N, CA, C and O of each residue as an XYZ file, in Angstrom:
496
protein
N     -39.135     68.881     -8.206
C     -39.607     68.041     -9.699
C     -40.525     66.870     -9.033
O     -40.223     65.896     -8.344
N     -41.692     67.334     -9.489
C     -42.967     66.569     -9.477
C     -42.677     65.217    -10.244
O     -42.307     65.324    -11.413
N     -42.822     63.852     -9.652
C     -43.549     62.324    -10.249
C     -43.933     62.313    -10.957
O     -44.876     63.063    -10.706
N     -44.105     61.883    -12.358
C     -45.129     61.901    -13.192
C     -45.902     60.518    -12.642
O     -45.644     59.572    -11.898
N     -46.942     60.963    -13.423
C     -47.911     59.130    -12.627
C     -47.112     58.381    -13.337
O     -46.200     58.536    -14.150
N     -47.889     57.212    -12.640
C     -47.871     56.090    -12.617
C     -48.997     54.734    -13.355
O     -49.807     54.389    -12.494
N     -49.152     54.100    -14.445
C     -47.498     54.062    -15.548
C     -47.538     55.439    -16.013
O     -48.382     56.181    -15.511
N     -46.549     55.997    -17.124
C     -46.368     56.799    -17.858
C     -46.260     55.308    -18.688
O     -45.589     54.281    -18.582
N     -47.497     55.906    -19.709
C     -46.903     53.771    -21.203
C     -45.389     54.519    -21.467
O     -45.003     55.684    -21.560
N     -45.042     53.774    -21.505
C     -43.326     53.394    -22.995
C     -44.010     52.406    -23.837
O     -44.927     51.648    -23.521
N     -43.283     52.570    -25.200
C     -43.268     51.859    -26.389
C     -41.910     51.692    -26.991
O     -41.026     52.442    -27.405
N     -42.087     50.505    -26.882
C     -40.273     50.016    -27.158
C     -40.930     49.970    -28.481
O     -42.094     49.732    -28.807
N     -39.500     50.364    -29.387
C     -38.800     49.824    -30.967
C     -37.949     49.454    -30.867
O     -36.853     49.946    -30.598
N     -38.444     48.006    -31.166
C     -37.001     47.548    -30.882
C     -36.576     46.739    -32.631
O     -37.253     45.771    -32.976
N     -35.651     47.168    -33.399
C     -35.312     47.351    -35.094
C     -34.005     45.942    -35.080
O     -32.870     45.977    -34.606
N     -34.591     45.005    -35.663
C     -33.137     43.740    -35.588
C     -32.664     43.645    -37.080
O     -33.426     43.418    -38.019
N     -31.353     43.840    -37.179
C     -30.709     43.797    -38.428
C     -29.672     43.048    -38.829
O     -28.468     42.976    -38.583
N     -30.459     42.509    -39.515
C     -28.783     40.830    -40.261
C     -28.591     41.605    -41.535
O     -29.323     41.732    -42.517
N     -27.409     42.084    -41.248
C     -26.529     42.283    -42.531
C     -27.781     43.480    -42.951
O     -28.505     44.178    -42.241
N     -27.644     43.342    -44.431
C     -28.859     44.635    -44.948
C     -29.979     44.560    -44.663
O     -30.685     45.567    -44.729
N     -30.656     42.945    -44.125
C     -31.761     42.425    -44.017
C     -32.354     43.270    -42.106
O     -31.834     43.297    -40.991
N     -33.714     43.828    -42.736
C     -34.622     44.724    -40.817
C     -35.471     44.170    -40.934
O     -35.789     43.648    -42.002
N     -36.078     44.101    -39.952
C     -37.101     43.694    -39.237
C     -37.495     44.292    -38.059
O     -36.891     44.130    -36.999
N     -38.706     45.130    -38.221
C     -39.005     45.934    -37.046
C     -40.338     46.161    -36.595
O     -41.087     45.188    -36.505
N     -40.790     47.428    -36.264
C     -42.337     47.148    -35.336
C     -42.857     47.975    -37.047
O     -43.497     47.063    -37.571
N     -42.862     48.732    -37.678
C     -43.155     48.642    -39.267
C     -43.513     47.725    -39.390
O     -44.657     47.470    -39.012
N     -42.841     46.921    -39.888
C     -42.433     45.007    -41.145
C     -43.354     44.423    -40.023
O     -43.973     43.532    -40.606
N     -43.818     44.455    -38.574
C     -44.133     43.412    -37.888
C     -45.394     44.099    -37.854
O     -46.186     43.173    -37.672
N     -46.216     45.404    -37.934
C     -47.712     45.716    -38.477
C     -48.012     45.659    -39.202
O     -49.055     46.181    -39.594
N     -47.132     44.861    -39.924
C     -47.887     45.221    -41.702
C     -47.762     43.846    -41.890
O     -48.037     43.613    -43.067
N     -47.463     42.770    -41.257
C     -47.945     41.606    -40.509
C     -48.868     41.010    -40.561
O     -49.609     40.316    -41.257
N     -48.535     41.754    -38.932
C     -50.032     41.595    -38.198
C     -51.326     42.041    -38.812
O     -52.252     41.233    -38.893
N     -51.495     43.665    -39.390
C     -52.870     43.499    -40.211
C     -52.668     42.363    -41.794
O     -53.777     41.997    -42.184
N     -52.218     42.153    -42.128
C     -52.210     41.276    -42.788
C     -52.964     40.114    -43.474
O     -53.386     39.651    -44.533
N     -52.789     39.903    -41.584
C     -52.951     38.300    -41.017
C     -54.449     38.872    -41.076
O     -55.151     38.511    -42.020
N     -55.184     40.101    -39.722
C     -55.924     40.295    -39.969
C     -57.430     40.506    -40.830
O     -58.595     40.119    -40.731
N     -56.617     41.360    -41.710
C     -57.313     41.724    -42.780
C     -57.716     40.705    -44.191
O     -58.621     40.595    -45.019
N     -56.699     40.213    -43.920
C     -56.280     38.782    -45.703
C     -56.019     39.772    -46.913
O     -56.606     39.681    -47.991
N     -54.926     40.869    -46.559
C     -55.146     41.855    -47.811
C     -53.928     42.632    -48.039
O     -54.252     43.612    -47.369
N     -53.044     42.852    -48.381
C     -52.410     44.026    -48.665
C     -52.735     44.883    -48.453
O     -52.697     45.605    -47.457
N     -53.243     44.965    -49.691
C     -53.743     46.531    -49.706
C     -54.870     46.764    -47.771
O     -54.162     47.475    -47.057
N     -55.629     46.537    -47.332
C     -56.410     46.812    -46.179
C     -55.900     47.147    -45.217
O     -56.261     47.998    -44.405
N     -54.220     45.924    -45.246
C     -52.994     46.222    -43.960
C     -52.610     47.962    -44.421
O     -52.870     48.963    -43.753
N     -51.882     47.889    -45.845
C     -51.421     49.400    -45.917
C     -52.148     50.611    -45.352
O     -51.589     51.476    -44.678
N     -53.685     50.606    -45.740
C     -54.803     51.342    -45.748
C     -54.750     51.744    -43.895
O     -54.401     52.831    -43.434
N     -55.154     50.655    -43.175
C     -54.953     50.819    -41.821
C     -53.567     51.401    -41.256
O     -53.414     51.865    -40.126
N     -52.450     51.275    -42.393
C     -51.117     51.802    -41.382
C     -51.026     53.172    -42.206
O     -50.080     53.886    -41.874
N     -51.760     53.602    -43.111
C     -52.229     54.440    -43.767
C     -50.544     54.622    -44.152
O     -49.694     55.342    -43.629
N     -50.461     53.747    -45.180
C     -49.602     53.803    -46.336
C     -50.392     53.223    -47.524
O     -51.509     52.712    -47.601
N     -49.240     53.530    -48.595
C     -49.778     53.599    -49.867
C     -49.854     51.421    -49.662
O     -49.444     50.690    -48.761
N     -50.823     51.016    -51.443
C     -50.735     49.870    -51.599
C     -48.654     49.888    -51.770
O     -47.706     49.587    -51.044
N     -48.814     50.325    -52.901
C     -47.232     50.496    -53.384
C     -46.570     50.226    -52.677
O     -46.101     49.092    -52.776
N     -46.137     51.087    -51.555
C     -45.437     50.504    -50.179
C     -45.285     49.574    -49.530
O     -44.220     49.286    -48.985
N     -46.873     48.581    -49.430
C     -47.445     48.363    -48.954
C     -46.571     46.593    -48.913
O     -46.007     45.887    -48.077
N     -47.001     46.527    -50.669
C     -45.806     45.356    -51.581
C     -45.082     45.242    -51.341
O     -44.564     44.162    -51.058
N     -44.323     46.933    -51.291
C     -42.906     46.483    -51.283
C     -42.326     46.029    -49.704
O     -41.498     45.314    -49.139
N     -43.083     46.711    -49.537
C     -42.261     45.809    -48.004
C     -42.344     44.220    -47.836
O     -41.464     43.544    -47.303
N     -43.953     43.555    -48.559
C     -43.929     42.054    -48.380
C     -42.973     42.152    -49.663
O     -42.013     41.604    -49.122
N     -42.610     42.376    -50.677
C     -41.582     41.852    -51.181
C     -40.565     42.142    -50.496
O     -39.864     41.130    -50.497
N     -39.938     43.171    -49.741
C     -38.718     42.915    -48.920
C     -38.868     41.922    -47.868
O     -37.856     41.695    -47.205
N     -39.742     41.398    -47.634
C     -39.453     40.454    -46.368
C     -39.814     38.816    -47.116
O     -39.213     37.796    -46.777
N     -40.943     38.856    -48.205
C     -40.276     38.015    -48.766
C     -39.192     37.057    -49.522
O     -39.080     35.848    -49.721
N     -38.365     38.377    -49.875
C     -36.987     38.272    -50.870
C     -36.046     37.393    -49.730
O     -35.620     36.263    -49.969
N     -35.820     38.094    -48.512
C     -35.306     37.982    -47.130
C     -35.275     36.846    -46.861
O     -34.232     36.195    -46.928
N     -36.534     36.296    -46.457
C     -36.230     35.070    -45.696
C     -36.275     33.710    -46.305
O     -37.076     33.686    -47.239
N     -35.726     32.656    -46.105
C     -35.608     31.645    -46.662
C     -37.341     31.504    -47.464
O     -37.785     31.620    -48.607
N     -37.740     31.282    -46.493
C     -39.394     30.872    -47.461
C     -39.982     32.432    -47.263
O     -39.462     33.338    -46.611
N     -41.181     32.458    -48.002
C     -41.979     33.641    -48.527
C     -43.274     34.112    -46.811
O     -44.003     33.223    -46.371
N     -43.272     35.217    -46.310
C     -43.358     35.460    -44.989
C     -45.413     36.086    -45.175
O     -46.212     36.295    -44.262
N     -45.687     36.237    -47.127
C     -47.062     36.072    -46.995
C     -47.194     35.907    -48.634
O     -46.557     36.389    -49.571
N     -48.367     34.959    -48.542
C     -48.591     34.227    -49.781
C     -49.374     34.684    -50.466
O     -50.378     34.530    -49.772
N     -49.929     35.493    -51.980
C     -50.810     36.393    -52.300
C     -51.162     35.600    -53.581
O     -50.389     34.912    -54.248
N     -52.372     35.810    -53.777
C     -53.401     35.567    -54.362
C     -53.992     36.928    -55.209
O     -54.098     38.079    -54.783
N     -54.323     36.418    -56.493
C     -54.550     37.441    -58.116
C     -55.931     37.384    -57.541
O     -56.532     36.701    -56.711
N     -56.184     38.425    -58.363
C     -58.003     39.165    -58.001
C     -58.834     37.583    -58.928
O     -58.207     36.659    -59.447
N     -60.209     37.728    -58.872
C     -60.799     37.344    -59.753
C     -62.239     37.385    -59.118
O     -62.269     37.704    -57.929
N     -63.449     37.106    -59.743
C     -64.337     36.672    -59.335
C     -64.766     36.775    -57.907
O     -65.911     37.040    -57.542
N     -63.791     36.552    -57.174
C     -63.363     36.525    -56.182
C     -62.548     37.161    -54.479
O     -62.402     37.054    -53.261
N     -62.177     38.040    -56.128
C     -61.381     38.901    -55.348
C     -59.669     38.123    -54.481
O     -59.480     37.074    -53.865
N     -59.067     38.879    -54.733
C     -57.756     38.569    -54.225
C     -57.349     38.685    -52.692
O     -58.138     38.564    -51.755
N     -56.138     38.912    -52.603
C     -56.061     37.887    -51.233
C     -54.542     38.053    -50.430
O     -53.658     37.718    -51.219
N     -54.169     38.328    -49.553
C     -53.268     37.426    -48.956
C     -53.176     37.125    -47.884
O     -53.953     37.569    -47.039
N     -52.082     36.178    -47.558
C     -52.315     35.460    -45.749
C     -50.912     35.998    -45.531
O     -50.250     36.830    -46.152
N     -50.542     34.892    -43.914
C     -49.184     35.174    -43.665
C     -49.351     33.565    -43.952
O     -50.457     33.103    -43.673
N     -48.394     32.690    -44.465
C     -47.439     31.650    -44.190
C     -47.095     31.077    -43.229
O     -46.770     31.885    -42.359
N     -46.932     29.443    -42.735
C     -46.548     29.445    -41.862
C     -45.065     30.218    -41.888
O     -45.129     31.423    -41.645
N     -44.617     30.032    -41.978
C     -43.421     30.836    -42.038
C     -43.735     32.328    -41.062
O     -43.500     32.551    -39.874
N     -44.369     33.207    -42.151
C     -44.622     34.374    -41.703
C     -45.042     34.256    -40.508
O     -44.432     34.906    -39.659
N     -45.962     33.577    -40.159
C     -46.886     33.337    -38.316
C     -45.576     33.157    -37.297
O     -45.506     33.775    -36.235
N     -44.481     32.172    -37.786
C     -43.478     32.320    -37.074
C     -42.551     33.554    -36.569
O     -42.178     33.938    -35.460
N     -42.295     34.123    -38.306
C     -41.893     35.578    -37.707
C     -42.129     36.388    -36.636
O     -41.585     36.814    -35.616
N     -43.560     36.461    -37.504
C     -44.202     37.537    -36.297
C     -44.000     36.646    -35.009
O     -43.334     37.081    -34.069
N     -44.447     35.682    -34.983
C     -44.494     34.975    -33.508
C     -42.950     35.288    -32.601
O     -43.161     35.607    -31.430
N     -41.570     35.236    -32.981
C     -40.710     35.154    -32.993
C     -40.441     37.349    -32.601
O     -39.956     37.997    -31.674
N     -40.898     37.583    -33.532
C     -40.412     39.334    -32.713
C     -41.418     39.630    -32.289
O     -41.573     40.841    -32.444
N     -42.552     39.002    -31.629
C     -43.276     39.857    -31.131
C     -43.004     39.466    -29.354
O     -43.049     40.231    -28.391
N     -42.693     37.865    -29.409
C     -41.940     37.565    -28.032
C     -41.006     38.038    -27.904
O     -40.827     38.504    -26.779
N     -39.967     38.196    -28.838
C     -38.453     39.140    -28.668
C     -38.612     40.424    -27.960
O     -37.903     40.877    -27.061
N     -39.882     41.048    -28.631
C     -40.017     42.550    -27.918
C     -41.157     42.848    -26.826
O     -41.705     43.949    -26.781
N     -41.551     41.583    -25.763
C     -41.910     41.371    -24.870
C     -41.096     41.295    -24.071
O     -41.047     42.282    -23.338
N     -39.927     40.013    -23.734
C     -38.314     39.713    -23.300
C     -37.829     40.931    -22.775
O     -37.704     41.184    -21.576
N     -37.481     41.895    -24.001
C     -37.483     43.023    -23.667
C     -37.959     44.069    -22.979
O     -37.283     44.660    -22.137
N     -38.964     44.328    -23.234
C     -39.893     44.842    -22.303
C     -39.513     44.194    -21.280
O     -38.339     44.563    -21.281
N     -39.588     43.582    -20.497
C     -39.801     42.227    -19.382
C     -38.467     42.460    -18.857
O     -38.438     42.640    -17.640
N     -37.401     42.501    -19.443
C     -35.925     42.431    -19.037
C     -35.681     44.195    -18.928
O     -35.135     44.440    -17.852
N     -35.885     45.209    -19.582
C     -35.512     46.342    -19.356
C     -36.994     47.154    -18.289
O     -37.502     48.272    -18.384
N     -37.241     46.193    -17.508
C     -38.542     47.358    -17.140
C     -37.968     48.043    -15.625
O     -38.412     48.992    -14.978
N     -36.870     47.190    -15.388
C     -36.225     48.058    -14.600
C     -35.622     49.673    -14.874
O     -35.331     50.600    -14.119
N     -35.603     49.487    -16.321
C     -34.503     50.780    -16.385
C     -35.518     51.687    -17.127
O     -35.403     52.912    -17.087
N     -36.796     50.894    -17.996
C     -37.564     52.010    -18.351
C     -38.593     52.636    -17.813
O     -39.458     53.333    -18.344
N     -38.269     52.035    -15.667
C     -39.413     52.854    -15.468
C     -38.457     54.309    -14.078
O     -38.948     55.084    -13.258
N     -36.879     53.987    -14.528
C     -36.012     54.685    -14.034
C     -35.784     55.759    -14.547
O     -35.651     56.853    -13.998
N     -35.698     55.330    -16.259
C     -35.650     56.582    -17.403
C     -36.951     57.570    -17.540
O     -36.713     58.777    -17.512
N     -38.529     57.070    -17.710
C     -39.831     57.387    -17.055
C     -39.777     58.200    -15.368
O     -40.708     59.003    -15.314
N     -39.198     58.191    -14.437
C     -38.976     58.752    -12.891
C     -37.536     59.797    -13.547
O     -36.969     60.488    -12.700
N     -37.069     59.859    -14.857
C     -36.710     60.816    -14.858
C     -36.732     61.898    -15.555
O     -35.978     62.871    -15.547
N     -37.638     61.663    -16.150
C     -38.616     62.522    -17.683
C     -39.201     63.712    -16.910
O     -39.816     63.553    -15.855
N     -38.988     64.911    -17.474
C     -39.356     66.084    -16.923
C     -41.023     65.902    -16.662
O     -41.460     64.775    -16.896
N     -42.041     66.989    -16.167
C     -43.060     66.236    -16.080
C     -43.623     67.605    -17.058
O     -43.376     68.784    -16.806
N     -44.432     67.092    -18.217
C     -45.420     66.902    -19.011
C     -46.878     67.372    -19.075
O     -47.520     67.813    -20.027
N     -47.245     67.141    -17.717
C     -48.530     67.570    -17.345
C     -48.884     69.004    -18.024
O     -48.041     69.605    -18.691
N     -50.174     69.497    -17.808
C     -50.814     71.015    -18.079
C     -49.687     71.454    -19.301
O     -48.899     72.371    -19.069
N     -49.673     70.938    -20.246
C     -48.739     71.252    -21.120
C     -47.233     71.995    -20.911
O     -46.934     72.988    -21.574
N     -46.191     71.313    -19.770
C     -45.048     71.613    -19.626
C     -44.285     71.341    -20.882
O     -43.080     71.585    -20.938
């Protein structure tokens, strides 16, 4: 068996469940896009999801935590917008740090799994 090129990119998907409340890569990415764009609609578009779906996820997150993660402002002459609250920024920061720690802690096992993969070069 031929060894795969190193490093073959690996992506870790981390989902945290606290009873019925869940935060995972999709919600974290949505928060990140809202922070970058200042808009729930633009964040949803960047992720290929409808505004309704993005809005629904924001409502779920806002209801799940002690304080809202996203503050929204209605449209008007200057248009509406959205921004992460302090709690939203903290939740995103903790989640991203936990992802990084999981990858670092599991790097040996990730490399071992990569080495056990079949050779996928040349369309095999």
